[in-house]
C-alpha positions as CSV (number, residue, x, y, z in Angstrom):
1,M,-74.1,-79.0,30.8
2,H,-73.8,-75.9,31.2
3,N,-70.5,-76.0,33.0
4,Y,-68.8,-78.0,30.0
5,F,-69.3,-75.4,27.6
6,F,-68.1,-72.8,30.0
7,E,-65.1,-74.6,30.6
8,L,-64.7,-75.4,26.7
9,K,-65.1,-71.7,26.0
10,N,-62.5,-70.8,28.7
11,R,-60.2,-73.4,27.4
12,I,-60.2,-71.9,23.6
13,I,-59.9,-68.1,25.3
14,Y,-56.5,-69.6,26.7
15,V,-55.4,-70.9,23.6
16,L,-56.2,-68.0,21.3
17,I,-54.6,-65.7,24.0
18,M,-51.6,-68.0,24.0
19,G,-51.5,-67.7,20.3
20,G,-51.5,-64.2,20.3
21,L,-48.5,-63.9,23.0
22,I,-46.6,-66.3,20.7
23,F,-47.4,-64.7,17.9
24,S,-46.5,-61.1,19.1
25,L,-43.1,-62.6,20.5
26,S,-42.2,-64.5,17.2
27,Y,-42.6,-61.2,15.4
28,S,-40.5,-59.3,17.8
29,Y,-37.7,-61.5,16.6
30,K,-38.7,-61.7,13.1
31,E,-35.3,-60.7,11.2
32,A,-34.1,-63.5,13.5
33,L,-36.3,-66.3,12.3
34,F,-35.9,-65.2,8.8
35,Y,-32.2,-65.3,8.6
36,F,-32.2,-69.0,10.7
37,L,-34.9,-70.3,8.0
38,A,-32.7,-68.8,5.2
39,K,-29.3,-69.7,6.6
40,P,-29.4,-73.0,4.5
41,I,-29.7,-71.3,1.6
42,L,-27.4,-69.1,1.8
43,V,-24.9,-71.6,2.8
44,K,-25.5,-73.7,0.0
45,T,-24.8,-70.7,-2.6
46,N,-21.9,-69.5,-0.6
47,Q,-23.5,-66.2,0.7
48,E,-23.1,-67.0,4.3
49,N,-22.3,-63.1,5.1
50,A,-25.0,-61.6,3.1
51,T,-26.6,-59.0,5.2
52,Y,-29.6,-58.2,2.8
53,F,-32.2,-59.6,0.7
54,I,-33.8,-58.1,-2.6
55,Y,-37.2,-57.7,-2.6
56,T,-39.4,-57.2,-5.8
57,H,-42.6,-55.6,-4.2
58,V,-43.2,-53.1,-1.6
59,T,-45.5,-55.6,0.6
60,E,-43.3,-58.8,0.2
61,V,-41.0,-57.8,3.0
62,F,-44.2,-57.2,5.6
63,L,-46.0,-60.4,4.2
64,T,-43.1,-62.6,4.8
65,Y,-42.3,-61.5,8.2
66,I,-46.2,-62.5,9.0
67,K,-46.1,-65.6,7.7
68,I,-43.1,-66.3,9.2
69,S,-44.6,-65.3,12.7
70,V,-48.0,-66.7,12.0
71,L,-46.2,-69.8,10.9
72,T,-43.6,-69.9,14.3
73,G,-46.9,-69.1,16.4
74,L,-48.6,-72.5,15.1
75,F,-46.3,-74.4,15.7
76,L,-45.2,-73.4,19.0
77,M,-48.7,-73.4,20.2
78,I,-49.7,-76.7,19.0
79,P,-48.2,-78.6,21.9
80,Y,-49.9,-75.7,24.2
81,A,-53.6,-76.5,22.9
82,F,-53.3,-80.3,22.7
83,F,-52.5,-80.1,26.7
84,Q,-55.8,-77.6,26.8
85,T,-57.6,-80.3,24.8
86,W,-56.3,-83.2,27.0
87,K,-57.0,-80.8,30.2
88,F,-60.8,-80.7,29.2
89,F,-61.0,-84.2,28.1
90,L,-59.3,-85.7,31.4
91,P,-62.4,-85.4,34.0
92,G,-64.5,-87.4,31.3
93,F,-62.0,-90.4,31.2
94,Y,-62.9,-91.1,35.0
């Protein structure tokens, strides 16, 4: 019984480490991700060449970048988490 808990703990640690790596990678590309997500709005309003955005609060830029990085990290981490879950349950199916 102890072996299953040890394996489950290891797989959860793998998923958390991968989530941290994906978050840090997406945070390093935060401006490119932001413009990729904002491009349809800029095209619709005929402002495709806009190189800046206007923020009304000091922390709004930072929180926007954090939210984009977290959501991108979660979106890209879901297949890896499903894979780790499958690898945990696979020996029990035999």
